[in-house]
N, C-alpha and C positions, 0 to 999 in steps of 0.2 A: 344277257341276263345272268345274275349271280348264280353260282352253283348252290344247291341247297343240301341240307343234311336232314336226316330223319331223327327225331327224338320222341320219347314217349313222356307223357305227363298224366297225372291222375287227377281227374275232376270229381268234385262232388256231383252226384247224379243230377241235382237241380240245375247246376251250372252247365253241365254238358247239354241238357235239354234246352236251356236258354240259347246256347251257342247254335245248336241245331236249328231252332226256330228262327233265329236272326238270319242265319245263312240262307235258309229256305226263303224267307221274306225278301231278301236282297238278291236272290238268284246267284248266290256265291257259294263257295265251298266252306266247310268248317275251317279248313286250314287257312283260307284267306281271312276269315273273321278273326281267328286267333292271332295270326301274324300281325294284322293291323292293330289289334288290341295291345299286344306286347310292344309294338313300335310306339304307339301313343303313350303308353305307360312310361317307357324308358325316356321318351322325350320330355315328359312332365317331370320325372325325377331329375333329369339333367337341368331343366330350367329352374327347378326349386333349388338345386345346389348352387347354380350361378347367382340366384337372388340372395341366398344366404351369404355367399362370399362377398357380393357387392355391398350388402348391408353391413357386414363385418368391417369391410374397408372404409365405408362411410363413417361408421362409429369411430374407428381408429383415427381417421383424418380429422374428425370434428374435435378430437381431444387436443389438437395442436392449434395454437394461434398462428396467424399469418407470419408473425415475426419469428416464431420458433421453428416453423417449417422450412426446410431447405430441400424439399422433394424435387423441385425443378432442377436444382444443381445435381442431385443424386440420381435423377431419372436417366434412363438410357433411351434416347430418342433415335438411335441409329437406324432402327428398322421401320420407323414411321414414314409414311409416304403422304 
């Protein structure tokens, strides 16, 4: 298991109470609920960043016609398997 560290955060009272209720309903600790929520959020942020980059690349690629594009010649395929 990964080593953990302790940190402190400040919650608005209503949010703290929601976390406590959810933890109680699930039979889990507040820490478990908070860690999962942060992991889910960071995963969403990462996915959104990947989608934005894919969209940016798609738009850039669509600006070139097939004749103008020499990406296959310029691409580095050495690490492809």
